[in-house]
N, C-alpha and C positions, 0 to 999 in steps of 0.2 A: 536282506533282513526278513525274518519270519514273523508274521503277525499272528498272534494267538487270540482267537475269539472265545469269549465265554459262551456257555450253552444258551444263555438268554440272547446274546448278540446273534448267535447262529439262527435262533428262531426268528428274530426280527428281520434279518437278511433274507431268510426263506420267505417270509410273508411279503417282503418288498419285491422279490424276484417273481413270485407268483402273480402279483398285481401287474408288474411290467409285462409279463407274458400275456396276461389278459388284454392289455392295451395293444400289444403287437397283433394279436389275433383280431381285435376289433378294427384294425386298420385295413384288413384284407378283404372286406366285402362291402357291397353297396347297401343302401337302405332296403330293409324288408318291407313289403307292403302286405296288408294295409297299415299295421301298427306303427312301424318306425316312420313311414311317410306321413301318417296322420299326426303323430305327436311331435315329430321334428318340425313339421310345418306350423303347428300351433305355436311352438316356441319361437320360430323365425318370425311369424306374423306379429306375435306379441312384442318382439324387439323392434320390428319395423314400424308398427303402428303407434307404439308408445302407450298402448292401452294395457296396463298391468292388472286391471280389475277383471276383465272379461276374456277368458280363453276363447279363441275363435278359429274355426276351421273354414278356410276359404272366406274369411270375413264374416262368418255366421257364428253366433254364440255356440259354444260346445261345453255343456255343463254335465257331462257324464261323471266327471270326477272333480275334486277340488284342484286348485291351481299350483300346488307345490312343485310338481314335475315341470310344468310350463315355465314357472319363474326361473327355476334353475337352468333349464335349457336356454332360455333367453339370455341369462347372464353368461353362460358358457359360450354361446354363439357370439355375444358381444366381445368376449375376451379373446377367443381363439379363432374367430372367423366362422363363416357358414360352411361347415363340412361335417362329415359323419363322425369323426373322432370327437369333435366338440360336443355333439349330441350324446355320444356313448360314454363320455367322461362322467356324466351324471349317474347313470346306473353303476358304472365302474367304481365310483367313489363310495356308493352305498354298499356294494358287495364287499368292498374293502373294509367298510365299517363292520359288516357282518363277520368277516374273517377275523378282524382284530377282537371283536367282542367274544367270539368263540375261543380264541387263543387265551385271552385274559380270564375268561370264566373257567376254561379247562385247566389252566395253570393253577388257579386258586383251589380247584377241586381235587386235582390229582397230580400236580407237579409238571415240570418243564417237558419231560419226554412225552407224556400223554398229550399235553397241549400242542406240541409241535406236530405230533402224528395226526391228531384230529384236524389241525389247520391244513396240513398237506393233503389229507383226504378230501377236505372241502375244496381246497385250492386247485386240485387236479381233477375235480369232478366237472361234468358238463353243466351242472347248475351254476358253477362259478365261471368257467371258461366261456360258456355260451350265454347262459342266463344273465351273467353279470355284465354283458355288453349289449343286451337287448333293450331298446328304447321303449319302455312303457312304464306303467305305475307299479308293476308287480314287485320288482326288486326293491324299490324304495320302501314300500309298505312292509315287505318281508323283513328288511333290515331293522326298521324301527320297532316292529313287533318283537323281534329277537332282543333288541337292546332293552325294551321295556320289561320283558320276562326276566332277563338276566338281572336287571337292576332290582326289581321287586323281590326276586328269589334270594339274592344275596342280602337284601335289606332284612327279610324275614329270618334268615339264618344267622344274623348278626348277634342275636341274643334274645332275651325275654321280650324286648320291644324292638320293632323294626328300626333300622338305621334311617334317621331323617334325611340325610343327604342323598343316599341311594334311592330312597322312596321318591324324593322330589325329582331326581333324574328320571325315574320311571314315569312320572306324570308328564314330564317334558317329552319323553320318547313317545308316549301315547298321543300327545298333541300333534307331533310331527307325523305320526302314523295316520291320524285323522286327516291332516292336510294332504297326505299322500294319496289316500284312496277312500276316505270316508270312515264310516262307523266301525269297520273291521279293525281299524287301528286302535280302537278302544276295546271292542268286544272280544277279540281273540286273546290279547294279553290277560284281560280280566277273566275269561273262561279258563285259561290254563292255570293261572295262579289260584283261582277259587277252588278248582278240583284238587290241585296239589295241596293246598292248605287243609282241605277236608281230609284228604288221604293221609297226610302226615300229622294230623291232629294239631295244627297250628292256627286254626281259624280265628281264635280269640285275639290273636295278635293284630288282626285287622282294625280293632278298636283303637290301636295306638299309632296308626298311620298319621302322618301330618296332613290330615284331610284339607284343612283350610288353606295352608300355603300351597299344597300340591294342586288343589283344584284352581286356586288363583293363577298359578303358573300355567296350568292347562288352558284356562280361559283366555289368558293374555296372549297365548300363542295361537290357539286353534280357532277362536271365535271371531276376531275382527273381520276377516275376509267374508265370512258367512253373513255377518251383520250388515256390512256395507253393500255386498252384492244383493242381499235380500231386499234392501231398501230400493235398489234400482230395478230389480227383477222380482216382483212379489211372488211369482210362481216357482222360483228357484228351488226352495227347500222341498216342496212337494215333488218336483221333477227329479231332483237328485236323490232324495232319500226314499221316497215311495216308489217311483218308477225304476230308478237305476239301482236301488239297493233291495228293497223288499220284494218287488215284483220279479226281479231277476233271480232272486233266491227261491221264490215259491212257484213261479210260472213254468210251464213246459213248452213255451212257444219261442224261446230264444235260441240263438245259434249254438252249435257244438254240443248237441245232446250226447252223453256218454254213459256207459254202464257204471254200476256202483264201484267196480274194482279198478276203474280207470287210474286213480291216483296211486294204487299199489304198483302198477306197471310204470307210471310216470316217475315215481321215486326210484324204482330199480334202474331206470335210464339216467336220471339226474344224478344219482349217487353211485353209479356203477364203477367198480365192483364192490365198493366198500360197504354198501348196505347189507350184503349177505353176512358180513362179520358182525354187524349189529344184531341181526336176528339169531346169530349163533349163541348170543348171551341167553336167549330165552330157553335154550336146551339145558342150562345148568340150574341146579337147585339154588334158590334165592340166597341161601346161607353160604354157598360155596364161591369163594373168590378165585378167578382164574389164576393159574400159576404165572408169575411174572407181572401181573397187573398191579397197579398202585392201589393203596387203600382208598376207596371212595365211599363216602357216606351213602346209606340207602336212600336218604332224602334226595340226593342228586340224581341217582339213576331213576328214581320214581319221577322226578321232574322231567327228565328227558323223554321217558316213555309217555307220560301224560301229555307233554308238549306236542310230540309228534302225532300221537293218536287223536288228540283233540282237533288239530288242524285237518287231518285226513278225514275224520268223520264229519266235521263241519262242512267242508267243501264237497263231500260226497253226497250230501243231501240234495242240492239243486240238480235239476236235469241237465243244465248247461254247465260244462266243465272245460276249463282251459289249463294247460300244464303249468303255467306260471302261478296259478293260485296256490299251489302246494309248496312253493319255495320257503315259506316260514318254517316248515317241518324239517328242513335240511340240516341246520346247525345241531340240534340235539341228536339227530341220527348219526352225524359225523362223530360226535363225542362217544356215542355208544359203539360205533364201529371201531374207534380207536381202542376202546376197552376190550372189545371182542378180539381185535387183532393181537393185542398183547397177551391175551389168554391163549389164543390158538397158534400164534406164529413166533412169539418173542423168543422161545427157547430153541428154535430151529436154526441150524447152522447157516442156511442160505436165506434167512429171513430178510436181510437188507437188500439182497439182489432181487428177491421176489417183489418186495415193496417198490423198489426203484423201477422194475420192469412194468408193474401195473400202472405206476404213475406215467411212464412214457407211453404206454398204450393209450391211456386216456388223452394225453396231450396230442398224440397222433390222430385219434378220432376227431378231436376238436379242430385240428388243423385241416383235416380232410374235408370236414363239413364247411368251414368258412371259405376254403378255396374252391369248392365245387358249387356252392350255393348261387354264385353270380350267374353261371351258365345255366343252371337248372331253372332259375326264376327269371331268366332274361325276357321271355315273352310277356310275363305278367307286369314287368316294370315299365315305366315311361321315361327312363333315364336317357335313352338314345334320342327320343323326341325332345326332351328338355334341352339337350346339348345343341340341337339344331335351332330350336326356337330361341334359346338364349342369345344366339349370335345373329339372328335374323330379325327379331322383333324390336320395336321401340318400347320404352317404358310406358308410353301412353296407349299402346295397342291393347285390344280386348281379346281374350281367349275364351272361346265357347267349347263346351264339352258335352257329350251325350253318350248314352249307352252303357257307360261304366265311368268310374271316377279315378283319374290318375293321381293317386295320393302323393306320389313322390315328385311329380312334375313341377309344382310351384317351388318346392325347396331347391331342387337342382337348378332350375332356370332363374330362381330368385326374382320371380315376377313382382311387379310393383302394384298390380291391381288384382283383386279377386277374379276368379273365372266365373263366367255365366254358365249355369248348368241347365241344359234343356231336356225336359222330360214331360210326360203327362202327369203333372203333380196331383191334380184332383183324384185321378185313378190310383196313383201310388199311395196316397193317404188312406185309401180303402184296402189296398192289397199288399203293400210293401211289407216284407219281413224285417228281420233284425239286421239290416245292412246299411250301406252308405246312404241310400235314399232317405231312410228314416233319420239318420244322423243329421242330415241337412234340413229336412222340412220340420223336424221337431225343434232344432236350433233356431230356425227362421221364425218360429212362433214367439220368440223372445224379442225380436228386433224387426219392426216393419220395414225399415230401410234396407237392412241386410236381406230381407225376404225378396227384394227385387232382383237378387242374383239368381233366383229360381224362376226360369221362364219356360213357356211352352215351346214345343218344337217348331211351331209355325212361324217363329221369328227368324228361323235359319235362312230362308231365301233373301229376306231383306238385309240381313247381316252380311251375306255374301256379296251384296252389291255395294258395300261400303268399304273403303280402303282402311287398312290398319286393323283388320279382323283376322283371327285365326280360329281354326276348328280342329279339335282333337277328338278322335273316336277310336274305339277298339276295332282292330282288324276283324272282319266278318260281321260287323254290325249291320242291322237291316235298315239303317238310315239311308234314304235315297237323296243323292246330291245332284243328280242330272238336272241341268237348267237352273241351278240355284246360285250360280256365280262363284262356286268354290272350285279351286284347282289343287290337285294333289301336289304338295310341296316336298314331302318326305315320307317314305315308307319305312317304318321301324320294325323291330322284331315282333311286336305285338300290338302296336298302335299306329295310326296314320295321322299325319299332320297336313292340313289343308290351309290354303291362303285365299283370302277374298280377292276377286279380280275386278270388281266393279268400283266405281267412284274414282276420285283423284287423290293422289298422295299429298302429304303435307308439303307446302311450298318450302323452297330453300334447298341447298345442297345437302345430300345425304352423307354427312361426315361420320367418322368413326364414333364420335361422341353422341350422335343422334341415334344410331342404330346399335342395338345390343343391350342385353340385360346384364346385371352384375354377375350372373352365373356363367357368362360366356367363356371367359378365360379358364375358369375352374373345370368346365365340362369338356373342353377340347381333348384333354388327355384321358377322359373316362368313357369315351363313346364305345369302346370295345368291350366294356364290362357287361 
């Protein structure tokens, strides 16, 4: 029996298959450090500790961003177990939301064929296949920024007055964007829509937005956590908004300084090769519609260009630049690329084959990256150390680290206690840059008890004389262990694991239940990654 699908059904099947492909690729690589190790462990610790108010890295408050990502990670880990796929399901669901929003928006603007092509362009791009599985805040806020812009744009295009229902959805999306990564969840949709309204002479419609109900919805979703956390940590708002927002935007001392053109190259990679078809539209007179392209109102093409340009210019201003910041610009460029493709390629005989071939090339590039990354990054990760520690340590044991921070070790070993980090902390407070040391000692300023996890190096000899202690350090570290009671237990690809030799072990037989952390069984099969 032959099953005939409608064009709309074909589109939804296509979107679903692209998302399943993303999940398949996400299962092929270990955690990337530092980001995925950091955010994965914050989610795991939130679940283990039961403290859903305070995100914590190694038991120390971590207030760089609001907790939306960490809440979802903890829920996913509770549902699907402590593993990489459970973590990556959170950004994957949000990039799926981005894909569906693009499809629905493009379908309303230019019809089914345009919407499917734009969705496939986004869904076969590295921004979707790789960025959509990367565990950090960027994809979450990018998705909600996009949803907010789509909702407000369609609300304003609904008639002489904005659609109340779509407007309220826009306010909800802004609230979730703020919970995802702070003020940019409001600022960027507002910036894009404001410029677009001025450009298209619709600014007066703003007077008719459902401001009272919209702001009430926004406040009900976005503000409770900030209010409760601020009561417990009075310095929170200054740290998050002044230090982590405004200073990062204006200062030149943070990591990853890049030239002004950085995001143009980033977009070319994230949306390769489709981006070039978007720019092909610029070569045509504004009044000329490409042959074969659907009729699209000028307001919508203006929105797409303003949307993409605003995001790129905004994030090009700071000296510090990361590739994930520009993800909110990808959906409008995918729609413009679909328009450009239909104008340049739709009338060619081999158009379908060329399109399919480019899709396969992109999928092949993504597959190559995720299969090679484990070996390339092996020495930087502590996964092999975690596999050994998880099967040799007791839950009550204490792990000391120094010289570097093994972000992925607690997640893979599923340690029950925070690690004790040994450094010259007074000196680091004066000299440390924008790295893991600053993450820890700035977080420790919020919690005096958690600050006890940051100890000086001179406690290392005494710790080596006590049973139940482990020490992890980067290979090649200048920490001297001679005569301190530490014995090398395992040499990893990039890290070393030592066990204390002094003192006496806990009394009683060493049963299988007494030795081993929850990560032991899971890590046995991953040691070779």
